[in-house]
Structure formats: C-alpha cells, structure tokens
N, C-alpha and C positions, 0 to 999 in steps of 0.2 A: 504493500499500499504506500510506497514511497518513504518508509521510515528506514533509518540507518540500523535501528534495532528496536525491540519491542519489550525491553526489560522495564517493567513498571514496578517501582517500589515507592509507596507513599510515606514511608517512615523517615522523613527528613528532619533536620535540626533547625530549620528556619522558623518554625512556629506558624507558618502560613497554612490556612485551611479555608474551606469554602464558607463556614460560618463567620470566620474573621473577615473575609472579603465582603460578605453581605453587610456586616456591621460598619465596615469602613466606607462602602458606597452610600449607605443610608445616612451616615453622618456628614456626607460631602456632596450636597445637591448642587453646589456651584463651585468653580475654580478657587474662589476665595475661602469657602469652607473647606475644600480638600486641603488647601495649604494650612489652614488652622488645625485640621485633624492631624496632618503629618507633623507640624510644629509641636503639638501637644505630646505626641508620641515621643519625638526626639528630645524634648525638654525633660520628659520623665526619665529618659535614658541618659541624662547628664550633658546634653548639648546646650551651649549658650547661644542665644539668638543675638546677633549684632545688627547694627544699622550701618548702611553704606556710607553715610556721611561722617561716621566716626573713624578714627584711626584703626587701621587693620591690626588684629591681635598678632603679637609676635611670639607668643608662648605656644608650644605644642598643645593641642587640645581638641575638643569636639565643638563644632560651630555650625550655625545655620543662619540664613538670611532669607527674607521675603521681599519680592517686588509684586504687591497686589496678589494676583493669581498664580504667580510663579515662586519657586523656592529652590534654593541651593543649600546642600549640607555637605559637610566634609569633615574628615579626621585628619588633622595636621600631626604627623608623627615624625619627630626628629627635626634636624636643622639643615639637612642637606638640600640646597636650593635646586638641584637637578633631579631630585626624586620625582619619578613619574606619577601619573594619576591613572586610576581605573574608574571610569565614569559610567554610571547607569543613568540613561535619559529616558524621559517619558513625557506625556502632557496631561494637564489637568482638565482641559475643556472638552466638551462633548457637543455634537449638534443638538439644538433645541429651539424653542420659540422665546424670543426676547421682547421686553417691554419697549415700546416706542417712546420718543421724547414728549409727544403730546398724545397720551393713550386714550383719553376719555372720549366717548362718543355715545349717541343715543339713536337707535334705529328701530323702527316699528314697535316702539314701547319697551325694548330691551336696552339695558345698560351694557355697554361694550368697552372692552380694553383692547387697544391696538397692539398686535404682536407682528413680529417679522422673524423669518427663519434665520438662524445662525448656523453656518457651515452647511454640509450636505445632508441636512436632516431628511429622513423619509417621513414627510410631513403628514401623510395620511395616518400614520401610526399614532399621531398626537391627537387626533380627533376622538371625541366622546370619551375622554379620560378626565378624572378629577385631577386638577392641577393645583399645586402650591406655587409659590414664588420664593426666590432666594437671590442673594447677591450682596452688593454694597451700595451705601449711600455716602455721598460727600456732603457733610454737614458743617454749616457755619457755627463756630463757638467763639467765646471771648478770647481764646487763645489762637484763633485762626481757623483753619479747616481741618477737620478729622474725618476719618472714614470709619463707618459702622457696618458691621454685618447685619443683614436682615434676612429672616427666614420665616415664612408663613406655611405651616403644614396643614392648615385648614383648606378644604376644597373650595377656594375662592373663584376659581376660573374654570371654564370648560369651553372647548370649541366644538360646537354641534355640527354633526354631519348633515348633509342634505338627504332627505328621505328618497329612497329608491323611486318612488312614484313621481318625483319632481325632476329627475335627471333627464337630459335631453335624449339619451339612449339608456334604457333601463340597465342599471348596474354600471354605467359608464359615465364618469364625470371627472373632468380634469380640474385639479385644484390650482387656482391662481393665488400666489403667495401674497398679492396685494389686497385681494378682495375676499378671500375665503378663510383666512386664518385668524381673524379677530375672535376673542373670547367673550362669552357672556358672564357677567358677574352680578346681575341684579335685574330688577323690574322697576319701571316707573322712574321717578326722579331719584337720582343718586344722592344719598345724604352727604357724601364727601367725594373728593377726587380720589383717583386710584393712588396717586403720589401721596395724597394726604393720608390714606389709609396705611401706606407703607411707613410714612413718617410716624404715625401714631404707634405702630408696632415697634418702631426703634425708639420710642420715647422722646421725640423731638417735635417741634412745630413744623408744619409743612413749609413755611416761609424760610426755615433754616436749611432746607435741602437744596443744595446748589447743583448737584449732578447725581446720576445713578447708573449702575450697571446691574440690571436685575433681569432674571430669566425664570422661566417656568420649570418645574420638575413634576414628574409623575408621583403620585402619592402612594401607589402600590408598593408595599416593602419588598425589598430583595428577598429571595427565598432559595433554599435548597430544595429542588424538586426532582421529579422523575420517580419511576416505580420503586427504585431502591435508593433514592437520594443521591443519585449520580450526576445530576444537573444542577447548574446555578442559573436561575432566571432573575435578571436584574437590569435596571437602566445603567447607562454609562459604563458598561464593561470596557468599551472603547472610550478612554483608555485608563480608567480608574483601576481596572485589574492589574495593569502594569505598575501604576503608582503603588498599589498595595504590595505587589510581589517585590518591586524594587526597594520599598521601605523595609520589608521584612529582611531582605537579603543584605541591605546596607546596615541594619542593626545587628545582624548576626556577624558582620565583618568588623564592626567598630572596636570591639574589645581586642580582637586579634591585631588590628592595626595599631591601636594605642599601646599594646604590649610589645610592639616591634617585631610581630611575627609575619608582617606582609612586606613585600618589596616595593609596593606602591600605595599611595594614599587613596582610600576609597572616597568617591564623590557621588552624590545623588542629586540630579537636576531635574526639576519638574517645570516645564514651560507651559504657559497659557498661549492661546490663539493658534495652535497647530492647525485646527480644523478650517481656518480662514487664511492660511498662508504664512503665518509666523512673523509678519512684518509689523512689529510693535516693539515698544521699549522693553517688553517682557517676553517676547516670543523668541524662537530659536535664532532668529536673525539679529537679535540684539546682542549687546556685549555682556549680558548677564554671566554666562559661563566663562568667557574669556577674561573678563575683569576679575572674576573670583579667583581663577587660577593664577593670573599674573600677580595679583596683590598677595596671594599666598606665597609665591616665590620671592617676591620683594621683601616680604616680612621676615624671610629667612636670610636677609642680606644678599639675596641673589640680584642679578641684573638681567637685562633683555637676553643676552646670550644664554644664561642659565634657564630662563623661562622657555626659550625655544628648544633647548636640549631636553627639558622635562616633557614638553609636548611631543617631541620626536619619539620618546619611549613610552608614550601613553596609549590607552585604548579606550574607546567609547562604544558601549552597547546601547544602541537606540531601540527601545522597547516600544512596540505598538502592536495592537492585536492583529491577528491573522485570520484569513477566511478558511474556515473548515469546509470541506466539500459538502455541498447542500444535497441532502437526500432527495429532494423534489426537483432540483435543477442541476444535476451532476454534469450536464452537457455544458454549463457555463464555466467549467473549471478546466484547466490544463489536464488532459487524461493521464499523462505520465507522472503527475505530481499531486496525487490524492492526499488530502490532509485529514487525518482522523481525529475527532474530538476524544480526548483522553489518551491520545497517542503521544503526548509530550510536546515540548516547546518546538518552535518553528524558526528555521533560518530562512530569511526572505531575500531572494536574489532577483535582480532586474538588469538585463544587459544594457538598458538605456538609463541606468543609474536613478530610477525612481526610488530605489533603495540603494544604500551606500555600501552594501556588502561587497568586498573583494575577496580573493583567495586567502589573504592574510588574516582578515577579520573572520572569515568563515572557519578557518583553522583554529583560531583562538576560541571561538564559541563552541565548535564541535569538541575541542579538548576539554572545555569547561563542563559540557554535558557528560562526557565520559567520566571526568573526575566526580561529578555529582551522582553518577549512576542513573541518569535519566536518558530515555531515547530522544532522538533528534529527527525532526521531520524537515523537509526542504520544500519550500514553496516557490513556484514560478507562475506568474499571471499568464493567462491565455494571450498569445502574440496578437490576436485580432480584436482585443478589448483593451480600452485605456486603463492604465494601472494607476492606482493611487499612490501617494507618496507619504513621507514621515518627516520627523525632525533630523533623521540621519543624514541625508545628503546636505542639509543645511549646516548642521553642526560639524560635519566633516570639512566642509569648505571654509567655514568660519575659523576653525582651529588648526586644520592640517593633521588632526589626530586620526589614525586608522579607526574606522567606524564600521560596525556590523549591525544590520537591522534584523531584529528577531521579534517574535510575538508568541501568543498562545492562541489555539484555535477557537473560533466562535462562529455562531450564525447570526443573522439579522443585524449586521453592522449598520450603524447609524439609525436604527429603529429607536422608538421610545422604550422599548424592552428588548433586551438581547439575551443570548443563551450560549453557554459554555459548559464543559465538562467539569465537575468537581475535582476530579483527580489532576487536572492540568494546573490547578492553583498551586499546590506545593511543589510540583515538578518545575514549574516556571520559576518560582521563587528560588529553588535549589540551584537551578542552572545559573541565575544571576549571582547568587551567593558564590558560587564556585569562580565566577569571573573576577570577583573582588578579592579573593584570597588565593 
C-alpha cells in the first residue's frame, strides 16, 4: 500500500494520544487561542515567555515568544554560537468563516452577521451548524491599546441552507461567498450590534473596541469515534493535529537538550496565515523564525558568520496534514502512492517544489521514523491535479535550512469537520520527537 513498513507500535514516550488531541483542539478555536494553549503548556514545563522588544536572554534556558497567532519556542543549550537547530514547523490557522468589519444587517425580518471565507474552506460544510465565535479584540485602555481574547461557545450564529425545493435545479445550488454565507443570529430589531455583543463578552465598552480578528468555530466537540474508537473526528485537524504532535515532541526533547544530550537545539515554530499564503508579519514569509534563530546566536556572542554556519547544519521538518486515500474517491489519488489512515506518518514529495522535501531531508525523516519504530508512507499528488503547498518551501527559502515536508493522514481536509486515525496521533508525535533528539 505504499508504506516502507507496517510495524505499528503505539507505546511511545511522547504522551500524545487521541484524547489529548481532542482536548487540545477544543481549547484552541482560533490561532490566538492555540498559541495561548501551547504557551500555557510550555510555561508549566518551565519555559520563560519573552517579549521581542526586550533584550534577548543570554543565559541557556527554555524560552518562548508570541506574535499574535504565531509562536516560537526553543531550548538554548550551551554557549557554542555555531550549534545547529532542529526545527519543527506547523501552522495554527484553519479555513473558516470570519466576521466582516461592518457585520450587522437586517433582511426579511432576520438579524444577520456578515461573514466571509478565510482560506480554502469547504464552505458547504459550514452550513446548518451551531457556530460560536472566537478571536481577539484590540481595545483602547488608559495605558494604550491592548489585545484581549474573546470566545463565545454559545450557539449564536447559524448559516442556513436553502431548501431543496427552492434550488434552481433540485439538489443543485452554487454557493456565492458574497451572498450566501451570512449568518442568522436573531429576529426583529437587534438589541445590540454584533461587535457590541463581543465587547460585552470581553468586559469592555463597544466604543473601546478599535479592531478585531474574529472567526466562527463549530461547537460540536472533538471526539474519538469509530466502532472500536479507532478514529478522531474533529475540526481544525489541519493543522492543529501537527501543532499538538509537535508540542508533545518538543516537550519530550526539552529535558534531553537542557541536559546536553542532543547535538542541536530543538525549536518549535507555529505560524499563522498559512492558509492564505503566509504573507504577513507573523506568517512563514516573515522574519519570525530567522530573527529568533539569529538573535539566539548573537546572544551566545556569535556573529553573522556563526549564524550562517549554524543554519547550514540545521534541519527543519515542516508538518502539515496529508491526504489519506479516500475510500469513495480513490481515483482522485496517485495510484502508486496510496496513503493508509493508521499507517503512520507521511513524507510528502513534489517535483515542482510545492513541498520542500529533497533527498537529504527525506533521508533524515526516514531515519527518524526508523529510530522511533514507526512506519513511513510516501505521498505524491496526482500529476494532473493542482497540488497544495505548505510552510515548507517558504521556510526553506527564507532560511536556507534543509527542509522536509511531512504529515499525518486525514480525510475531508478543509471541511468544518475532519477525520483521522487515532493510531496516527502518537506515531506522528514519535517521529517528530526522533527528529529533535
């Protein structure tokens, strides 16, 4: 079935499991909440959060920083400025429906909230679902402007489907993202604006809200499903499953790195905005990763030459979820590269560099899977279909670090609800942990 081996052993040391993944996803409805969830786990493990405007820490230790919906964490071990890095990269954002800047409208007696798609969402899957909202508000205070997380888990929004009897052709209706995706949130005259409702939830006056990045999330909890509990049904598996596996791997490597048992410093970087091209101050095209690595080298009394030497010896594993072969649409997959759910992590290769993997990176990841005792699957997209991309090619071109693209198999990518095998959660985390140590 296209696997290098099929030795499956779920008794790994990373602590990752399907129930843990479900808890992580449910705690992280937006990129900002995902970073808060990760930061809380890291802080509990002894990491110190720093601010980029402060001087860089010169002492060896465990550190993290956040830029809104992005996060970098690293273990600085020793004082050698040429010491390389082992980087696990992922992204915190997922396709969804987001709140417009002037969201309020009234139509046919219904109170509406204006939404627009973010990323390549399968928008039909968002219809007829109870939706909450989450994100951040920029709020005016006496001290200036501060950001506050907001999260409403009540079913305040719903995008209603058109009845089959009203479609132009029965059962056939093309959704227009401009006209057909606004949500209902009440009847008659609205007692408050939608932004006013968010402000009240955050405990501030509506007049104090200067900006917002707020999105919808499906309120159905993540669950371990299947006849024998072998599946995970959840929103945002792409790509919170990698954030979770990467975090578990990073935490398992932190103690060994701090004890001087590794030859490279482990790094975890979680970027926002991958689903829309990464072109932002906190996306993979930004200086978030490069500035973190360079300032770490400089804090060890290194110079530009030392920084470039450190990068030359480093490795990045770009983790993003992979397409399992769909049982109802097997013809849409490359026939010689079937990917099995529960068959282990996936190495992703594309000759046109939609994925960053080359022979060097592929060898490093294959060796890590062997070390972890997990099987490896190899994915190639059909040559007659357009292939998606990841943070991998961007990170590789920005840093010059050898980069390999990997993932875990799933179905229904970019749906409001996605599906993967529970057994792939610990195997994925174990493979990433083996990269770091």
